[in-house]
C-alpha positions as CSV (number, residue, x, y, z in Angstrom):
1,M,0.1,-0.1,-0.3
2,A,2.4,2.8,-1.4
3,I,0.7,6.2,-0.9
4,I,3.6,7.5,-3.6
5,T,5.2,5.1,-6.0
6,L,8.8,5.2,-7.3
7,T,7.6,6.1,-10.8
8,E,5.7,8.6,-9.6
9,L,8.1,10.3,-7.1
10,K,10.7,10.5,-9.9
11,T,8.1,12.0,-12.2
12,Y,7.6,14.9,-9.7
13,L,11.2,15.3,-9.4
14,G,12.0,15.7,-13.0
15,D,15.3,16.2,-14.4
16,K,16.3,16.1,-10.7
17,A,15.6,12.3,-10.0
18,T,18.9,11.3,-11.3
19,E,20.7,13.2,-8.6
20,L,19.6,10.6,-6.3
21,E,19.8,6.8,-6.3
22,D,16.7,4.5,-6.4
23,T,17.5,3.1,-3.1
24,E,17.5,6.5,-1.5
25,L,14.2,7.4,-3.1
26,E,12.7,4.1,-1.9
27,A,13.6,5.1,1.6
28,I,12.2,8.3,1.3
29,I,9.0,6.8,0.1
30,S,9.2,4.5,3.1
31,E,9.5,6.9,5.6
32,V,6.9,9.3,4.0
33,N,4.5,6.2,4.2
34,S,5.3,5.7,8.1
35,V,5.0,9.4,9.2
36,I,1.8,10.0,6.8
37,Q,0.1,7.0,8.5
38,Q,1.3,8.3,12.4
39,E,-0.3,11.4,11.7
40,L,-3.7,10.1,10.5
41,N,-4.1,7.4,12.7
42,V,-6.2,6.8,15.7
43,D,-4.8,4.3,18.3
44,V,-7.4,2.1,20.2
45,F,-6.3,0.0,22.9
46,R,-8.6,-2.5,24.7
47,E,-11.6,-1.7,23.2
48,C,-14.2,-4.3,24.5
49,I,-16.0,-6.2,22.0
50,K,-19.6,-5.7,22.8
51,Y,-23.0,-5.7,20.9
52,I,-23.4,-2.8,18.5
53,N,-26.4,-3.2,16.5
54,L,-28.7,-6.2,14.7
55,T,-26.1,-6.2,11.9
56,R,-23.0,-6.4,14.2
57,Q,-24.1,-8.1,17.0
58,N,-20.4,-9.6,18.0
59,L,-21.9,-12.6,19.6
60,I,-19.6,-14.7,21.7
61,D,-21.3,-18.0,21.7
62,G,-18.8,-20.6,20.1
63,E,-20.1,-20.4,16.8
64,N,-19.4,-16.8,15.5
65,K,-15.8,-16.1,14.6
66,T,-16.4,-12.3,13.0
67,Y,-16.4,-9.3,15.2
68,Y,-16.6,-5.5,14.3
69,I,-15.1,-2.6,15.4
70,K,-17.2,0.4,17.4
71,N,-15.3,3.0,14.9
72,Y,-16.9,1.7,11.8
73,V,-19.0,5.1,10.9
74,N,-16.9,6.7,8.1
75,K,-13.8,5.3,9.4
76,W,-11.5,2.7,8.0
77,F,-8.5,0.5,10.1
78,A,-5.3,1.6,9.4
79,D,-1.4,0.6,9.5
80,K,-0.8,0.4,13.1
81,N,2.8,-1.2,12.9
82,G,3.7,1.5,9.8
83,D,4.7,-1.3,7.5
84,G,3.2,0.1,4.9
85,S,0.0,-2.4,4.6
86,I,-3.4,-2.9,6.5
87,T,-3.3,-6.7,7.5
88,V,-4.0,-8.8,10.5
89,E,-0.8,-7.9,11.9
90,D,-2.5,-4.5,12.7
91,V,-4.8,-5.8,14.9
92,K,-4.6,-7.6,18.1
93,I,-7.1,-9.4,20.1
94,Y,-7.3,-10.7,23.7
95,T,-9.7,-13.1,25.5
96,I,-10.1,-13.3,29.1
97,D,-11.7,-16.3,30.6
98,N,-13.6,-17.0,34.0
99,D,-10.5,-17.5,35.7
100,G,-8.6,-14.4,34.4
101,V,-6.4,-16.2,32.0
102,E,-5.7,-14.2,28.9
103,T,-4.8,-15.5,25.7
104,N,-4.4,-14.1,22.0
105,P,-6.8,-16.0,19.2
106,T,-5.5,-15.9,15.8
107,I,-7.0,-13.6,13.2
108,S,-7.6,-15.4,10.0
109,S,-8.8,-12.1,8.0
110,I,-9.2,-8.4,8.4
111,D,-12.0,-6.6,6.4
112,N,-11.8,-2.9,5.8
113,T,-14.9,-2.5,4.1
114,K,-17.0,-3.8,6.9
115,R,-14.3,-3.0,9.5
116,S,-14.4,-6.4,10.7
117,I,-12.1,-9.1,11.7
118,T,-12.4,-12.9,11.5
119,L,-10.6,-15.4,13.8
120,E,-9.9,-19.1,13.0
121,T,-11.9,-20.3,15.8
122,A,-14.8,-19.2,17.5
123,P,-14.7,-18.0,21.0
124,E,-16.8,-18.9,24.0
125,N,-17.5,-17.9,27.7
126,V,-14.6,-15.0,27.3
127,T,-14.4,-11.3,27.5
128,M,-13.0,-10.0,24.5
129,Y,-10.6,-6.9,23.7
130,L,-9.3,-5.3,20.7
131,D,-6.0,-3.4,20.0
132,Y,-6.3,-1.5,16.3
133,S,-5.7,1.9,14.9
134,Y,-8.5,3.7,12.3
135,S,-8.4,6.8,10.0
136,F,-11.0,8.9,9.1
137,Y,-9.3,8.2,5.9
138,D,-9.5,4.9,3.6
139,M,-5.6,4.6,3.5
140,S,-5.7,1.0,1.9
141,T,-7.0,3.0,-1.2
142,P,-5.8,6.1,-1.0
143,D,-7.5,9.2,-2.4
144,N,-5.8,12.3,-4.2
145,R,-5.8,14.7,-0.8
146,I,-3.5,11.6,0.7
147,K,-1.5,11.3,-2.5
148,K,-0.9,15.2,-2.6
149,L,-0.1,15.0,1.1
150,A,2.6,12.3,0.2
151,K,4.0,14.3,-2.7
152,Y,4.8,17.4,-0.6
153,L,6.4,15.6,2.0
154,A,8.5,13.2,-0.2
155,L,9.6,16.4,-2.5
156,A,10.6,18.0,0.9
157,Y,12.6,15.1,1.7
158,C,14.3,14.7,-1.9
159,Y,15.1,18.5,-2.1
160,F,16.6,18.5,1.3
161,E,18.8,15.7,0.0
162,I,20.0,17.5,-3.2
163,D,20.4,20.8,-1.6
164,F,21.8,19.7,1.5
165,D,24.3,22.4,1.9
166,L,21.5,25.2,2.3
167,V,21.8,27.7,5.0
168,G,18.9,29.0,6.8
169,T,16.5,28.2,9.6
170,S,15.4,25.2,11.2
171,I,12.1,23.6,10.5
172,K,10.0,20.6,11.4
173,M,9.7,18.2,8.3
174,G,7.5,15.1,8.7
175,N,8.7,13.7,12.0
176,Q,12.3,15.0,11.9
177,S,13.7,18.6,13.1
178,I,16.3,19.8,10.3
179,S,18.2,22.3,10.3
180,G,20.1,24.6,7.4
181,I,16.9,25.0,5.7
182,G,16.6,28.1,3.4
183,T,13.1,29.9,3.7
184,N,12.7,30.2,0.0
185,S,14.1,26.8,-0.9
186,R,12.0,24.1,-2.6
187,T,12.5,22.1,0.6
188,A,10.8,24.8,2.7
189,K,8.2,25.3,0.0
190,Y,7.1,21.7,-0.4
191,N,7.3,21.2,3.7
192,K,5.1,24.3,4.3
193,R,2.4,22.7,1.3
194,Y,2.7,19.6,3.2
195,E,2.0,21.1,7.1
196,Y,-0.8,23.4,5.4
197,L,-2.6,20.1,3.9
198,L,-2.3,18.0,6.6
199,K,-3.6,20.6,9.0
200,E,-6.7,20.7,6.8
201,L,-7.0,16.6,7.1
202,L,-6.5,16.7,10.7
203,A,-9.3,19.0,11.0
204,Y,-11.6,16.5,9.5
205,G,-13.7,14.8,11.9
206,T,-12.0,15.8,15.1
207,S,-13.3,19.7,15.1
208,K,-14.8,20.9,18.3
209,N,-15.9,24.0,17.2
210,K,-19.4,23.7,15.6
211,P,-21.2,27.0,13.7
212,V,-23.6,28.9,15.9
213,N,-26.7,30.2,14.0
214,F,-27.7,33.6,14.7
215,N,-31.4,33.6,16.6
216,V,-33.4,36.6,15.2
217,T,-36.2,35.9,17.7
218,K,-33.7,36.9,20.5
219,P,-34.1,40.2,22.3
220,L,-31.9,42.9,20.4
221,N,-29.5,42.9,23.7
222,Y,-28.8,39.2,22.4
223,R,-24.9,39.0,21.0
224,P,-23.6,35.9,18.9
225,S,-20.8,34.1,20.2
226,K,-17.7,36.1,20.1
227,Y,-15.9,33.1,17.8
228,Y,-19.1,33.6,15.3
229,G,-18.0,36.5,13.7
230,Y,-19.6,39.3,11.7
231,R,-19.4,37.5,8.0
232,N,-21.2,34.3,9.2
233,W,-23.8,36.5,11.4
234,T,-24.6,38.4,8.1
235,S,-24.7,35.5,5.7
236,N,-27.3,33.5,7.9
237,N,-29.0,36.5,9.3
238,S,-32.6,36.9,7.3
239,L,-32.2,40.9,7.4
240,G,-29.0,40.6,5.5
241,G,-27.0,42.4,7.9
242,F,-26.9,45.8,10.0
């Protein structure tokens, strides 16, 4: 599950691609994949497997082998171990019997469409827990936003290697702090694009700021939230402004 391929990265670099060996480019791709997964993943530890709904009953009855995660609405399994693919290795399951003995059943498959796992054997008379990561984005088939994020970060890494002797400021690039970057360099420019897009992607689904509608039935001394702002007030107010 490479977010960006070697061929794509060489195309983005153009003539500069010849200044780096394929092994160097592949190492950058691996690092980029790992960084983006870490940034966009949400880790879940010891989620108790319980009834969710009629479709996802999660029965522990000695017959059922398929279990669903709670975070299934507009979320997907993520690459927890950072190996570049979403497999059974990214999920860990625990069962605890009535005597308190803990075991780790074998997971035979994972379904990222249904957000479910299937075990090799059906458990019975145990309590079950899951460790996994999820993302608000389907990282098994990254969309254009994720691929663009990978493009910007990969190019920032590449140009840092190409223009290593640049003298300038210090910046945080991916999960590394790097010194000697010119503020107008290609490294800094692509890193800035990466940071801007990452901020937008991280805001999706996690924002606590909700729009507040102005209520025209309130008395005249009623004031909208100070965080709401004049532009939003006038766009929602039926009077069309002050």
